[in-house]
GULONU-374241 format. One record per residue: x, y, z of N, C-alpha, C in turn. Coordinates in Angstrom, 1 decimal. Example, Ala and Ser with C-alpha at 12.3 -4.5 7.8 and 13.67 -1.06 7.14 Angstrom:
// residues 2
<node n_u="13.2" n_v="-5.7" n_w="7.8" ca_u="12.3" ca_v="-4.5" ca_w="7.8" c_u="13.2" c_v="-3.3" c_w="7.8"/>
<node n_u="12.8" n_v="-2.2" n_w="7.1" ca_u="13.7" ca_v="-1.1" ca_w="7.1" c_u="12.9" c_v="0.0" c_w="7.9"/>
// end
This chain:
// residues 137
<node n_u="146.1" n_v="28.0" n_w="188.1" ca_u="144.9" ca_v="27.3" ca_w="187.9" c_u="143.9" c_v="28.2" c_w="187.0"/>
<node n_u="143.2" n_v="27.6" n_w="186.2" ca_u="142.3" ca_v="28.3" ca_w="185.3" c_u="141.1" c_v="28.8" c_w="186.1"/>
<node n_u="140.8" n_v="30.2" n_w="185.9" ca_u="139.6" ca_v="30.7" ca_w="186.5" c_u="138.5" c_v="30.7" c_w="185.6"/>
<node n_u="137.4" n_v="30.1" n_w="186.1" ca_u="136.2" ca_v="30.0" ca_w="185.3" c_u="135.2" c_v="31.1" c_w="185.8"/>
<node n_u="134.7" n_v="31.9" n_w="184.9" ca_u="133.8" ca_v="33.0" ca_w="185.1" c_u="132.3" c_v="32.6" c_w="184.6"/>
<node n_u="131.3" n_v="33.3" n_w="185.3" ca_u="129.9" ca_v="33.0" ca_w="184.9" c_u="129.1" c_v="34.3" c_w="185.1"/>
<node n_u="128.4" n_v="34.5" n_w="184.0" ca_u="127.4" ca_v="35.6" ca_w="184.1" c_u="126.1" c_v="35.2" c_w="183.5"/>
<node n_u="125.0" n_v="35.9" n_w="183.7" ca_u="123.8" ca_v="35.5" ca_w="183.1" c_u="123.0" c_v="36.8" c_w="182.7"/>
<node n_u="122.0" n_v="36.5" n_w="181.8" ca_u="121.2" ca_v="37.6" ca_w="181.3" c_u="120.2" c_v="37.1" c_w="180.3"/>
<node n_u="119.3" n_v="38.0" n_w="180.0" ca_u="118.3" ca_v="37.7" ca_w="179.0" c_u="119.0" c_v="37.9" c_w="177.6"/>
<node n_u="119.8" n_v="39.0" n_w="177.5" ca_u="120.5" ca_v="39.4" ca_w="176.2" c_u="119.5" c_v="39.5" c_w="175.1"/>
<node n_u="118.3" n_v="40.2" n_w="175.4" ca_u="117.4" ca_v="40.5" ca_w="174.3" c_u="117.8" c_v="41.8" c_w="173.7"/>
<node n_u="117.5" n_v="41.9" n_w="172.4" ca_u="117.9" ca_v="43.1" ca_w="171.5" c_u="119.4" c_v="43.4" c_w="171.9"/>
<node n_u="120.3" n_v="42.6" n_w="171.6" ca_u="121.8" ca_v="42.6" ca_w="172.0" c_u="122.3" c_v="44.0" c_w="171.6"/>
<node n_u="123.0" n_v="44.7" n_w="172.5" ca_u="123.5" ca_v="46.0" ca_w="172.4" c_u="124.9" c_v="46.1" c_w="173.0"/>
<node n_u="125.4" n_v="47.3" n_w="172.9" ca_u="126.9" ca_v="47.5" ca_w="173.3" c_u="127.0" c_v="47.3" c_w="174.8"/>
<node n_u="125.9" n_v="47.5" n_w="175.7" ca_u="126.0" ca_v="47.3" ca_w="177.1" c_u="126.2" c_v="45.7" c_w="177.3"/>
<node n_u="125.5" n_v="45.0" n_w="176.6" ca_u="125.7" ca_v="43.5" ca_w="176.7" c_u="127.2" c_v="43.2" c_w="176.3"/>
<node n_u="127.7" n_v="43.8" n_w="175.2" ca_u="129.0" ca_v="43.4" ca_w="174.7" c_u="130.1" c_v="43.8" c_w="175.8"/>
<node n_u="129.9" n_v="45.0" n_w="176.4" ca_u="130.8" ca_v="45.6" ca_w="177.4" c_u="130.9" c_v="44.6" c_w="178.6"/>
<node n_u="129.8" n_v="44.1" n_w="179.1" ca_u="129.7" ca_v="43.1" ca_w="180.1" c_u="130.5" c_v="41.9" c_w="179.8"/>
<node n_u="130.3" n_v="41.4" n_w="178.6" ca_u="130.9" ca_v="40.1" ca_w="178.2" c_u="132.4" c_v="40.3" c_w="178.1"/>
<node n_u="132.8" n_v="41.4" n_w="177.4" ca_u="134.3" ca_v="41.8" ca_w="177.3" c_u="134.9" c_v="41.9" c_w="178.6"/>
<node n_u="134.3" n_v="42.7" n_w="179.5" ca_u="134.9" ca_v="42.9" ca_w="180.8" c_u="135.0" c_v="41.7" c_w="181.6"/>
<node n_u="134.0" n_v="40.8" n_w="181.6" ca_u="134.0" ca_v="39.5" ca_w="182.3" c_u="135.1" c_v="38.6" c_w="181.8"/>
<node n_u="135.4" n_v="38.6" n_w="180.5" ca_u="136.4" ca_v="37.8" ca_w="180.0" c_u="137.8" c_v="38.2" c_w="180.4"/>
<node n_u="137.9" n_v="39.5" n_w="180.7" ca_u="139.2" ca_v="40.0" ca_w="181.2" c_u="139.5" c_v="39.5" c_w="182.6"/>
<node n_u="138.5" n_v="39.1" n_w="183.3" ca_u="138.6" ca_v="38.7" ca_w="184.7" c_u="138.6" c_v="37.2" c_w="184.9"/>
<node n_u="138.6" n_v="36.4" n_w="183.8" ca_u="138.7" ca_v="34.9" ca_w="183.9" c_u="139.4" c_v="34.4" c_w="182.7"/>
<node n_u="139.6" n_v="33.1" n_w="182.8" ca_u="140.3" ca_v="32.3" ca_w="181.7" c_u="139.2" c_v="31.6" c_w="180.8"/>
<node n_u="138.0" n_v="31.4" n_w="181.3" ca_u="136.9" ca_v="30.7" ca_w="180.6" c_u="135.7" c_v="31.3" c_w="181.1"/>
<node n_u="134.9" n_v="31.8" n_w="180.1" ca_u="133.7" ca_v="32.5" ca_w="180.4" c_u="132.4" c_v="31.7" c_w="180.0"/>
<node n_u="131.6" n_v="31.4" n_w="181.0" ca_u="130.3" ca_v="30.7" ca_w="180.7" c_u="129.2" c_v="31.8" c_w="180.8"/>
<node n_u="128.3" n_v="31.8" n_w="179.9" ca_u="127.2" ca_v="32.7" ca_w="180.0" c_u="125.8" c_v="31.9" c_w="180.0"/>
<node n_u="125.1" n_v="32.3" n_w="181.0" ca_u="123.7" ca_v="31.6" ca_w="181.2" c_u="122.7" c_v="32.6" c_w="180.5"/>
<node n_u="121.9" n_v="32.1" n_w="179.6" ca_u="120.9" ca_v="32.8" ca_w="178.8" c_u="119.6" c_v="32.4" c_w="179.4"/>
<node n_u="118.9" n_v="33.5" n_w="179.9" ca_u="117.6" ca_v="33.1" ca_w="180.5" c_u="116.5" c_v="32.7" c_w="179.4"/>
<node n_u="115.8" n_v="31.6" n_w="179.8" ca_u="114.8" ca_v="31.1" ca_w="178.8" c_u="113.7" c_v="32.1" c_w="178.7"/>
<node n_u="112.9" n_v="31.9" n_w="177.7" ca_u="111.8" ca_v="32.9" ca_w="177.4" c_u="110.8" c_v="32.9" c_w="178.6"/>
<node n_u="110.6" n_v="31.7" n_w="179.2" ca_u="109.7" ca_v="31.6" ca_w="180.3" c_u="110.3" c_v="32.2" c_w="181.6"/>
<node n_u="111.5" n_v="32.1" n_w="181.8" ca_u="112.1" ca_v="32.6" ca_w="183.0" c_u="112.1" c_v="34.1" c_w="182.9"/>
<node n_u="112.5" n_v="34.7" n_w="181.7" ca_u="112.4" ca_v="36.2" ca_w="181.5" c_u="111.1" c_v="36.7" c_w="181.7"/>
<node n_u="110.1" n_v="35.9" n_w="181.1" ca_u="108.7" ca_v="36.4" ca_w="181.2" c_u="108.2" c_v="36.5" c_w="182.7"/>
<node n_u="108.7" n_v="35.5" n_w="183.4" ca_u="108.3" ca_v="35.4" ca_w="184.8" c_u="108.8" c_v="36.6" c_w="185.7"/>
<node n_u="109.9" n_v="37.2" n_w="185.3" ca_u="110.5" ca_v="38.3" ca_w="185.9" c_u="109.9" c_v="39.6" c_w="185.4"/>
<node n_u="109.9" n_v="39.7" n_w="184.1" ca_u="109.6" ca_v="41.0" ca_w="183.4" c_u="108.1" c_v="41.1" c_w="183.0"/>
<node n_u="107.4" n_v="40.0" n_w="183.1" ca_u="105.9" ca_v="40.1" ca_w="182.7" c_u="105.7" c_v="40.0" c_w="181.2"/>
<node n_u="106.7" n_v="39.9" n_w="180.4" ca_u="106.5" ca_v="39.7" ca_w="178.9" c_u="107.7" c_v="38.9" c_w="178.3"/>
<node n_u="107.5" n_v="38.1" n_w="177.3" ca_u="108.5" ca_v="37.4" ca_w="176.6" c_u="109.5" c_v="38.3" c_w="175.9"/>
<node n_u="110.8" n_v="37.9" n_w="175.8" ca_u="111.8" ca_v="38.7" ca_w="175.0" c_u="111.3" c_v="38.8" c_w="173.6"/>
<node n_u="111.8" n_v="39.8" n_w="172.9" ca_u="111.5" ca_v="40.1" ca_w="171.5" c_u="112.2" c_v="39.0" c_w="170.6"/>
<node n_u="113.5" n_v="38.8" n_w="171.0" ca_u="114.3" ca_v="37.7" ca_w="170.3" c_u="114.1" c_v="36.4" c_w="170.9"/>
<node n_u="113.7" n_v="35.3" n_w="170.2" ca_u="113.5" ca_v="34.0" ca_w="170.8" c_u="114.7" c_v="33.5" c_w="171.4"/>
<node n_u="114.5" n_v="32.6" n_w="172.4" ca_u="115.6" ca_v="32.0" ca_w="173.2" c_u="116.6" c_v="31.4" c_w="172.4"/>
<node n_u="116.3" n_v="30.5" n_w="171.4" ca_u="117.4" ca_v="29.9" ca_w="170.6" c_u="118.2" c_v="30.9" c_w="169.9"/>
<node n_u="117.6" n_v="31.9" n_w="169.4" ca_u="118.4" ca_v="33.0" ca_w="168.6" c_u="119.3" c_v="33.7" c_w="169.6"/>
<node n_u="118.8" n_v="34.0" n_w="170.8" ca_u="119.6" ca_v="34.8" ca_w="171.8" c_u="120.9" c_v="33.9" c_w="172.1"/>
<node n_u="120.6" n_v="32.6" n_w="172.3" ca_u="121.7" ca_v="31.6" ca_w="172.6" c_u="122.8" c_v="31.7" c_w="171.5"/>
<node n_u="122.4" n_v="31.7" n_w="170.2" ca_u="123.3" ca_v="31.7" ca_w="169.1" c_u="124.0" c_v="33.1" c_w="169.0"/>
<node n_u="123.4" n_v="34.1" n_w="169.2" ca_u="124.0" ca_v="35.4" ca_w="169.2" c_u="125.2" c_v="35.5" c_w="170.2"/>
<node n_u="124.8" n_v="35.2" n_w="171.5" ca_u="125.8" ca_v="35.3" ca_w="172.5" c_u="127.0" c_v="34.2" c_w="172.3"/>
<node n_u="126.6" n_v="33.1" n_w="171.8" ca_u="127.6" ca_v="32.0" ca_w="171.5" c_u="128.6" c_v="32.5" c_w="170.5"/>
<node n_u="128.2" n_v="33.4" n_w="169.5" ca_u="129.1" ca_v="33.8" ca_w="168.5" c_u="130.1" c_v="34.9" c_w="169.0"/>
<node n_u="129.9" n_v="35.4" n_w="170.2" ca_u="130.7" ca_v="36.5" ca_w="170.7" c_u="132.1" c_v="35.9" c_w="171.1"/>
<node n_u="133.2" n_v="36.6" n_w="170.5" ca_u="134.5" ca_v="35.9" ca_w="170.8" c_u="135.0" c_v="35.9" c_w="172.3"/>
<node n_u="134.4" n_v="36.7" n_w="173.1" ca_u="134.8" ca_v="36.7" ca_w="174.6" c_u="134.1" c_v="35.6" c_w="175.3"/>
<node n_u="133.2" n_v="34.9" n_w="174.7" ca_u="132.3" ca_v="33.8" ca_w="175.4" c_u="132.8" c_v="32.5" c_w="175.0"/>
<node n_u="133.1" n_v="31.6" n_w="176.0" ca_u="133.6" ca_v="30.3" ca_w="175.7" c_u="132.5" c_v="29.3" c_w="175.7"/>
<node n_u="131.5" n_v="29.5" n_w="176.5" ca_u="130.3" ca_v="28.5" ca_w="176.6" c_u="129.1" c_v="29.2" c_w="176.9"/>
<node n_u="128.0" n_v="28.7" n_w="176.3" ca_u="126.6" ca_v="29.3" ca_w="176.6" c_u="125.8" c_v="28.1" c_w="177.1"/>
<node n_u="125.1" n_v="28.4" n_w="178.2" ca_u="124.2" ca_v="27.5" ca_w="178.8" c_u="122.8" c_v="28.1" c_w="179.0"/>
<node n_u="121.8" n_v="27.2" n_w="179.0" ca_u="120.4" ca_v="27.9" ca_w="179.2" c_u="120.3" c_v="28.2" c_w="180.7"/>
<node n_u="119.7" n_v="29.3" n_w="181.1" ca_u="119.4" ca_v="29.6" ca_w="182.5" c_u="117.8" c_v="29.3" c_w="182.6"/>
<node n_u="117.5" n_v="28.3" n_w="183.4" ca_u="116.1" ca_v="27.9" ca_w="183.5" c_u="115.6" c_v="28.3" c_w="184.9"/>
<node n_u="116.5" n_v="28.7" n_w="185.7" ca_u="116.2" ca_v="29.0" ca_w="187.1" c_u="117.0" c_v="30.2" c_w="187.6"/>
<node n_u="116.6" n_v="31.0" n_w="188.6" ca_u="117.4" ca_v="32.0" ca_w="189.1" c_u="118.3" c_v="31.5" c_w="190.3"/>
<node n_u="118.3" n_v="30.3" n_w="190.6" ca_u="119.0" ca_v="29.7" ca_w="191.7" c_u="120.5" c_v="29.6" c_w="191.3"/>
<node n_u="121.3" n_v="30.6" n_w="191.8" ca_u="122.7" ca_v="30.7" ca_w="191.6" c_u="123.5" c_v="29.5" c_w="192.1"/>
<node n_u="123.1" n_v="28.9" n_w="193.3" ca_u="123.9" ca_v="27.7" ca_w="193.8" c_u="123.6" c_v="26.6" c_w="193.0"/>
<node n_u="122.4" n_v="26.4" n_w="192.4" ca_u="122.2" ca_v="25.3" ca_w="191.5" c_u="123.0" c_v="25.4" c_w="190.2"/>
<node n_u="123.3" n_v="26.6" n_w="189.8" ca_u="124.1" ca_v="26.9" ca_w="188.6" c_u="125.6" c_v="26.5" c_w="189.0"/>
<node n_u="126.0" n_v="27.0" n_w="190.2" ca_u="127.4" ca_v="26.6" ca_w="190.7" c_u="127.6" c_v="25.1" c_w="190.8"/>
<node n_u="126.6" n_v="24.5" n_w="191.3" ca_u="126.7" ca_v="23.0" ca_w="191.4" c_u="126.9" c_v="22.3" c_w="190.1"/>
<node n_u="126.3" n_v="22.9" n_w="189.1" ca_u="126.4" ca_v="22.3" ca_w="187.7" c_u="127.7" c_v="22.7" c_w="187.0"/>
<node n_u="128.2" n_v="23.9" n_w="187.3" ca_u="129.2" ca_v="24.6" ca_w="186.4" c_u="130.5" c_v="24.8" c_w="187.2"/>
<node n_u="130.5" n_v="24.9" n_w="188.5" ca_u="131.7" ca_v="25.0" ca_w="189.3" c_u="132.6" c_v="26.2" c_w="188.9"/>
<node n_u="131.9" n_v="27.4" n_w="188.7" ca_u="132.7" ca_v="28.6" ca_w="188.4" c_u="133.4" c_v="29.2" c_w="189.7"/>
<node n_u="134.4" n_v="30.0" n_w="189.4" ca_u="135.2" ca_v="30.6" ca_w="190.5" c_u="134.8" c_v="32.1" c_w="190.7"/>
<node n_u="134.1" n_v="32.7" n_w="189.7" ca_u="133.8" ca_v="34.1" ca_w="189.7" c_u="132.5" c_v="34.2" c_w="189.1"/>
<node n_u="131.7" n_v="35.1" n_w="189.6" ca_u="130.4" ca_v="35.4" ca_w="189.1" c_u="130.3" c_v="36.9" c_w="188.8"/>
<node n_u="129.9" n_v="37.3" n_w="187.6" ca_u="129.9" ca_v="38.7" ca_w="187.2" c_u="128.4" c_v="39.2" c_w="187.2"/>
<node n_u="128.2" n_v="40.4" n_w="187.9" ca_u="126.7" ca_v="40.9" ca_w="188.0" c_u="126.9" c_v="42.5" c_w="187.9"/>
<node n_u="125.8" n_v="43.0" n_w="187.4" ca_u="125.7" ca_v="44.4" ca_w="187.3" c_u="125.7" c_v="45.1" c_w="188.6"/>
<node n_u="126.3" n_v="46.2" n_w="188.8" ca_u="126.4" ca_v="46.9" ca_w="190.1" c_u="125.1" c_v="47.5" c_w="190.6"/>
<node n_u="124.0" n_v="47.4" n_w="189.8" ca_u="122.7" ca_v="47.8" ca_w="190.3" c_u="122.2" c_v="46.8" c_w="191.3"/>
<node n_u="122.8" n_v="45.6" n_w="191.3" ca_u="122.3" ca_v="44.6" ca_w="192.3" c_u="123.1" c_v="44.7" c_w="193.6"/>
<node n_u="124.3" n_v="45.4" n_w="193.6" ca_u="125.2" ca_v="45.4" ca_w="194.7" c_u="124.4" c_v="46.0" c_w="196.0"/>
<node n_u="124.6" n_v="45.3" n_w="197.1" ca_u="124.0" ca_v="45.7" ca_w="198.4" c_u="122.5" c_v="45.5" c_w="198.5"/>
<node n_u="121.9" n_v="44.7" n_w="197.5" ca_u="120.5" ca_v="44.3" ca_w="197.7" c_u="120.5" c_v="43.1" c_w="198.6"/>
<node n_u="119.4" n_v="43.0" n_w="199.3" ca_u="119.2" ca_v="41.8" ca_w="200.2" c_u="119.4" c_v="40.4" c_w="199.4"/>
<node n_u="119.0" n_v="40.4" n_w="198.2" ca_u="119.1" ca_v="39.2" ca_w="197.5" c_u="120.6" c_v="38.8" c_w="197.2"/>
<node n_u="121.3" n_v="39.8" n_w="196.8" ca_u="122.7" ca_v="39.6" ca_w="196.5" c_u="123.6" c_v="39.5" c_w="197.7"/>
<node n_u="123.2" n_v="40.2" n_w="198.8" ca_u="124.0" ca_v="40.0" ca_w="199.9" c_u="123.9" c_v="38.6" c_w="200.4"/>
<node n_u="122.7" n_v="38.0" n_w="200.3" ca_u="122.6" ca_v="36.5" ca_w="200.6" c_u="123.3" c_v="35.6" c_w="199.7"/>
<node n_u="123.2" n_v="36.0" n_w="198.4" ca_u="124.1" ca_v="35.1" ca_w="197.4" c_u="125.5" c_v="35.2" c_w="197.7"/>
<node n_u="126.0" n_v="36.5" n_w="198.0" ca_u="127.5" ca_v="36.6" ca_w="198.3" c_u="127.8" c_v="35.7" c_w="199.5"/>
<node n_u="127.0" n_v="35.7" n_w="200.6" ca_u="127.3" ca_v="34.9" ca_w="201.8" c_u="127.3" c_v="33.5" c_w="201.5"/>
<node n_u="126.4" n_v="33.0" n_w="200.6" ca_u="126.4" ca_v="31.5" ca_w="200.3" c_u="127.6" c_v="31.2" c_w="199.4"/>
<node n_u="128.0" n_v="32.1" n_w="198.5" ca_u="129.2" ca_v="31.7" ca_w="197.6" c_u="130.4" c_v="31.8" c_w="198.4"/>
<node n_u="130.5" n_v="32.6" n_w="199.5" ca_u="131.7" ca_v="32.7" ca_w="200.3" c_u="132.1" c_v="31.3" c_w="200.8"/>
<node n_u="131.1" n_v="30.5" n_w="201.1" ca_u="131.4" ca_v="29.2" ca_w="201.7" c_u="132.0" c_v="28.3" c_w="200.6"/>
<node n_u="131.9" n_v="28.5" n_w="199.3" ca_u="132.5" ca_v="27.7" ca_w="198.4" c_u="133.5" c_v="28.4" c_w="197.6"/>
<node n_u="134.0" n_v="29.6" n_w="198.0" ca_u="135.1" ca_v="30.3" ca_w="197.5" c_u="134.8" c_v="31.0" c_w="196.2"/>
<node n_u="133.6" n_v="31.2" n_w="195.9" ca_u="133.2" ca_v="32.1" ca_w="194.6" c_u="133.2" c_v="33.6" c_w="194.9"/>
<node n_u="133.9" n_v="34.3" n_w="194.1" ca_u="134.0" ca_v="35.7" ca_w="194.2" c_u="132.9" c_v="36.4" c_w="193.3"/>
<node n_u="132.2" n_v="37.3" n_w="193.9" ca_u="131.2" ca_v="38.0" ca_w="193.1" c_u="131.9" c_v="39.4" c_w="192.7"/>
<node n_u="131.9" n_v="39.6" n_w="191.3" ca_u="132.5" ca_v="40.9" ca_w="190.8" c_u="131.3" c_v="41.7" c_w="190.2"/>
<node n_u="131.2" n_v="42.9" n_w="190.6" ca_u="130.1" ca_v="43.8" ca_w="190.1" c_u="130.7" c_v="44.7" c_w="189.1"/>
<node n_u="130.0" n_v="44.8" n_w="188.0" ca_u="130.4" ca_v="45.7" ca_w="186.8" c_u="129.4" c_v="46.9" c_w="186.8"/>
<node n_u="130.0" n_v="48.0" n_w="186.4" ca_u="129.1" ca_v="49.3" ca_w="186.2" c_u="128.0" c_v="49.0" c_w="185.2"/>
<node n_u="126.8" n_v="49.4" n_w="185.5" ca_u="125.7" ca_v="49.2" ca_w="184.5" c_u="125.8" c_v="50.2" c_w="183.4"/>
<node n_u="125.6" n_v="49.8" n_w="182.1" ca_u="125.7" ca_v="50.8" ca_w="181.0" c_u="124.3" c_v="51.5" c_w="181.0"/>
<node n_u="124.4" n_v="52.8" n_w="181.5" ca_u="123.1" ca_v="53.5" ca_w="181.8" c_u="122.6" c_v="54.1" c_w="180.5"/>
<node n_u="123.4" n_v="54.4" n_w="179.5" ca_u="122.9" ca_v="55.1" ca_w="178.3" c_u="122.2" c_v="54.2" c_w="177.3"/>
<node n_u="122.2" n_v="52.8" n_w="177.6" ca_u="121.5" ca_v="52.0" ca_w="176.6" c_u="121.1" c_v="50.7" c_w="177.4"/>
<node n_u="120.0" n_v="50.2" n_w="177.0" ca_u="119.4" ca_v="49.0" ca_w="177.6" c_u="118.4" c_v="48.4" c_w="176.6"/>
<node n_u="118.1" n_v="47.2" n_w="176.8" ca_u="117.0" ca_v="46.5" ca_w="175.9" c_u="115.7" c_v="47.2" c_w="176.2"/>
<node n_u="115.5" n_v="47.7" n_w="177.4" ca_u="114.3" ca_v="48.4" ca_w="177.8" c_u="114.1" c_v="49.7" c_w="177.1"/>
<node n_u="115.2" n_v="50.4" n_w="177.0" ca_u="115.2" ca_v="51.7" ca_w="176.3" c_u="115.0" c_v="51.4" c_w="174.8"/>
<node n_u="115.5" n_v="50.4" n_w="174.3" ca_u="115.4" ca_v="50.0" ca_w="172.8" c_u="114.0" c_v="49.7" c_w="172.5"/>
<node n_u="113.3" n_v="49.0" n_w="173.4" ca_u="112.0" ca_v="48.6" ca_w="173.2" c_u="111.0" c_v="49.8" c_w="173.2"/>
<node n_u="111.3" n_v="50.7" n_w="174.3" ca_u="110.5" ca_v="52.0" ca_w="174.3" c_u="110.7" c_v="52.7" c_w="173.1"/>
<node n_u="111.9" n_v="52.9" n_w="172.6" ca_u="112.1" ca_v="53.7" ca_w="171.4" c_u="111.5" c_v="53.1" c_w="170.1"/>
<node n_u="111.5" n_v="51.7" n_w="170.0" ca_u="110.9" ca_v="51.1" ca_w="168.9" c_u="109.4" c_v="51.2" c_w="169.0"/>
<node n_u="108.8" n_v="51.2" n_w="170.1" ca_u="107.3" ca_v="51.2" ca_w="170.3" c_u="106.8" c_v="52.7" c_w="169.9"/>
<node n_u="107.7" n_v="53.7" n_w="169.9" ca_u="107.3" ca_v="55.0" ca_w="169.5" c_u="107.4" c_v="55.3" c_w="168.0"/>
<node n_u="108.0" n_v="54.4" n_w="167.3" ca_u="108.1" ca_v="54.6" ca_w="165.8" c_u="106.8" c_v="54.2" c_w="165.1"/>
// end
């Protein structure tokens, strides 16, 4: 049976860390769906809008060969996403592993057979680091 994978992110200032997550996720499933956070959702969490507009971030991720489908992420409710997409595996950065939020999400997903797979966070690069470096130029 085909394994459907799902991951989400802002994917602002696309970099090798983003690429590594998508590449690795695709190795763990047959069909990869990526949720791209809307500008409003990203701003609600980080306090500022992404540098790259939502529609452009959708296009960038859609063009990656490891990605089969791109969907807008308008809410952080993972069960709502599962109800719409029916994925079998969800891929998350290991910086979330063991947090109260993700322990709860894992427990909820166990009831519907969804496996959470944590990937190592790319520590040497991030959109935040890139923004800081650019602001110093």
